[in-house]
C-alpha positions as CSV (number, residue, x, y, z in Angstrom):
1,M,-38.8,47.2,53.1
2,K,-42.2,45.7,52.4
3,T,-44.1,43.4,54.8
4,Y,-46.2,40.3,54.3
5,T,-48.9,38.9,56.6
6,T,-49.1,35.2,56.5
7,V,-52.1,33.0,55.9
8,L,-52.4,29.5,57.4
9,G,-50.2,27.1,55.6
10,D,-47.7,29.6,54.1
11,T,-44.1,28.5,53.8
12,F,-41.0,30.5,53.2
13,D,-40.7,29.3,49.6
14,K,-44.3,30.0,48.8
15,I,-44.0,33.5,50.2
16,A,-40.8,34.1,48.2
17,L,-42.6,33.0,45.0
18,E,-45.6,35.3,45.7
19,T,-43.6,38.4,46.8
20,L,-40.2,38.1,45.0
21,G,-41.2,36.1,42.0
22,S,-39.0,33.0,42.8
23,E,-39.2,30.4,45.4
24,Y,-35.4,30.2,45.3
25,L,-35.2,33.6,46.9
26,F,-36.6,32.4,50.2
27,P,-33.2,32.7,52.0
28,L,-33.5,36.5,51.6
29,I,-36.8,36.4,53.5
30,L,-35.4,34.1,56.1
31,A,-32.4,36.4,56.6
32,E,-34.7,39.3,57.4
33,N,-36.9,37.2,59.7
34,Q,-34.5,35.1,61.8
35,Q,-36.9,34.8,64.7
36,Y,-39.0,32.4,62.5
37,R,-36.0,30.3,61.2
38,E,-37.4,27.1,62.7
39,V,-40.9,27.5,61.3
40,L,-41.8,25.2,58.4
41,M,-45.4,26.2,58.0
42,F,-46.8,29.5,59.2
43,S,-50.0,30.1,61.1
44,A,-52.1,33.1,60.0
45,G,-51.4,36.6,61.0
46,I,-47.6,36.7,61.3
47,T,-46.0,39.8,59.8
48,L,-42.8,39.2,57.9
49,N,-40.3,41.7,56.5
50,I,-39.8,41.3,52.7
51,P,-36.5,42.7,51.4
52,E,-36.3,44.8,48.2
53,V,-34.7,42.7,45.4
54,E,-33.3,44.1,42.2
55,I,-34.1,41.9,39.2
56,D,-31.6,41.9,36.4
57,E,-32.7,42.1,32.8
58,Y,-30.5,39.8,30.8
59,E,-29.7,40.4,27.2
60,N,-28.6,37.8,24.7
61,L,-30.1,34.8,26.5
62,P,-29.2,31.4,25.2
63,E,-32.0,29.9,23.0
64,W,-32.9,27.3,25.6
65,M,-33.7,30.0,28.2
66,E,-36.0,32.0,26.0
67,D,-39.7,31.5,26.3
68,D,-40.7,31.2,22.6
69,L,-44.4,30.5,23.3
70,A,-45.1,33.7,25.2
71,D,-46.0,36.9,23.5
72,E,-45.0,40.4,24.7
73,T,-47.8,40.4,27.3
74,G,-46.6,37.1,28.8
75,S,-49.8,35.2,27.9
76,Y,-49.8,32.2,25.7
77,E,-51.7,31.9,22.4
78,E,-54.2,29.0,22.6
79,E,-53.3,27.5,19.2
80,E,-49.5,27.4,19.9
81,T,-50.1,26.0,23.4
82,A,-52.4,23.2,22.1
83,E,-50.0,22.3,19.4
84,F,-47.1,22.2,21.9
85,A,-49.2,20.2,24.4
86,L,-50.1,17.6,21.8
87,E,-46.7,17.3,20.2
88,G,-45.7,13.7,20.0
89,V,-49.1,12.3,20.9
90,D,-50.6,9.8,18.4
91,S,-54.2,10.6,17.4
């Protein structure tokens, strides 16, 4: 199990996003740190236990779930992003 040391202003969902990749996984962190269940915003220096989470690789995703703008590295090409951002805007 990993640990995370809070900084002033951290919240469970922010920590889940940073450590587990999704803010929706905050209940997993909360379950491992029940003593802080009433904390909405953390002060600095609190050490939390972060559970190990297996991330499933899904095959055959529906088209609406695929990220068609990202290349293999996960970065966006400027030209495609600009065209997408300006789509539907009158010049």
